[in-house]
N, C-alpha and C positions, 0 to 999 in steps of 0.2 A: 504494500500500500504506500509506504514511504517513498519507494523508488518511483512509483507511478506519479505521486504528487510532485516529486522533483522534476520529472519530465514535463509536467504541465506548467511549471512556473514560467519558463520562457514564453509560452503561449499567452499566459495571463498578462505578461508584461508588455505584449505587443499593443500599440495604440489602436483604438477602435475608430476606424474611418467612417464618417457618415456616408450613407448611400446617396448616389446622385440620380435624380429623376429627370429624365429628358422631357421638357415641355414642348408641346406643339407650337408652331409659329402662329401668332395671332395678327390681327390687323395692324397693330402698332409696329410689328416687326417687318412689314412690307418693304419700307425703304432699305432696311438692313439686308433683306433677302436680295433685292434688286442690286444693291451695291456688291454683294458677294458674287452674284452672277456676272456682273460687269468685270470684276477683278479676275474671276476665273477665266472669262473669255479672253481678256487681255493677256493672261498667262498661258493661254493655250490649253487650259484644263477644261476641255469641252464637256466631259462627262459631269464634272461638278457643276458647270454652268447650266447644263440641261436640268439637273436635279433641282437646282435653286429656282430655275424658271418654272418648273412644275409646281413647286411650293408657292411661288408668286401667283401662278394661275389658279391654284386652289383657293387662295385668299381672295382673289378678285371674284371668282365664281361665287364664293360664299357671301361676299358683300352684295353682289348683284341679286342673288337669290333672296337675301334679307330685304332688299329694297322692293323687289317685285311682290313679295308676300305682303309687305306693308301697303302696296298700291292696290291690292285686291279690294273690290267694293264691299261695303258693309252688307250684311244679310238684310233682306227686306222684312217687313213686319210679318211675324208668324214663322219665319225661317231662322236657321242657326248656321253658323260656319264651323266646320270641323277644325280641330286643332291641326295645324300643318304637320305633316310627317317629317321626321328627320331626313336629312340629305340621303337619298337612296342611290348612291353611286355617281352623283354628279362630279364629285372631286376626282374619282377614278377616270371618268370620261374626259374630264379636262386634262388629266395627265396624259391621256392617250391622244390628245389633240382633236377630240371629237366634240368641239364646242357646239356644233349644230345639233347634237343629240341631247343637250341639256334641256330639261323640262322642269318648270316650276308649276306645281299643282295645288289647287284649292277646291274643296268640296263644300257644298251647301245642302242642308236638309230642310225640307218643307213639310207641310201637313199632308196627311194621307199617303205617306211614303214617297212623296215627290223629292227630287234631288237635282242638283246641277253640278257639273264638273267643269272647272276652268283650268286650261293648260296654256301656259305661256312658253313658246318654243323659239328662242333666239336663233336667227339664221337657219330657219327650218328648211329641210329638203322638200317639204310639202308645199312650200310657198308657190312654186311654179305651177303645180297642179291646181291650187286654189285660184291663182290668177287666170288660168284657162277657164275655170268655172264661171267667172264673171261674164264671159262672152256667151255662155249657154244659158244664163239665168233668164234671159228674155223669153225663151221658149219653154220655160218650166213654170207652171202656175203655182207651184209650191215654193218657189225661190224669189227672193227680193234683194236687190242691191241696196246697200246702205253706205252713205258717204260720211266719213269722219274727217272733214276738211281734206287734207291731202292723202288720207288713207281710205281704203275701201274695205267693205265687208260683204259677206254673202250670208243672208239669213234664210234658213230653210225650215219648213214644217213637214212632219211626217206622221204616220199612224193617225190619220184624220185630225191632225192638229194637236195631238197629245204629246208630241215630242218636238223640241226646239234644237236647232243647231246654228250657231253663229261663228263664222270664221272671219276674223279681222286680220287683214294683211297690212302690216306696218312697214313703211319704207320699202315695200316690195319684196321683203325677205324675212321679216319676223312675223310669226303667226301666233295669234291668240284664238284658241278654240274653246267655245262654250257649248256644252251639250247636256241634255237631260230632259226631265219632265217639263211640260209646258206650265206656264204661269201667266198671270195677267201681263199682256204685252207691254203696257205702259210701265209696269213695275220692272219688267225685264230690261227694257231699254233705259230705264232710270239707273239701273245697276251698271250696265255696260254703255255708259254715255261718253260724250266727247271728253270730259274731264279725265275719266279712267284711261281712255286711249292716249291722251296727251301725257299722262304720267308714265305709262309704259313706254311710249315712244322716246321720252326724255331719258329714261333709264337705259334703254337698249341702244340708243343712238342710231345714226344712219348707216 
């Protein structure tokens, strides 16, 4: 026992070092991350540069997502807005350079099981298809063109008017898609009005 205790004495004498916890980069670290990326690029450390740029991209995407969720319209009377889900892969998509696949979503619940889903898709690959739909809307009795100043939208009804779909094309490339159960049309367009489109357009840019 004494021999074992003597062997343990050097171990007990060793200093106890505090653990180091690596914190994720936050918005305040964005300038630092960009500086590190620039320094790495200048030094020819392109792998380090790419990793720092991925981190910066994640921070920018997170900031944009926060702004877009804040721009979502308030729920009309008798309806409620779901709590937004945590980021479901947007950061990963940003790392892969797939910015066009980033989607910000908000759901609303109404009486009698009614619901609406809003999806904001920056630089959406669907934009071109929606743009083609504008030309065909004149021949579809269930479709209606809606103008939001310089931005256009396509409003469609289906299932005998029980379903709504609104596709707003912003700057010709960003898409806001609203789909779900029908509601009073005045209340619907009061939610998705010019002010809402202006907010989203300002956040996404041209």
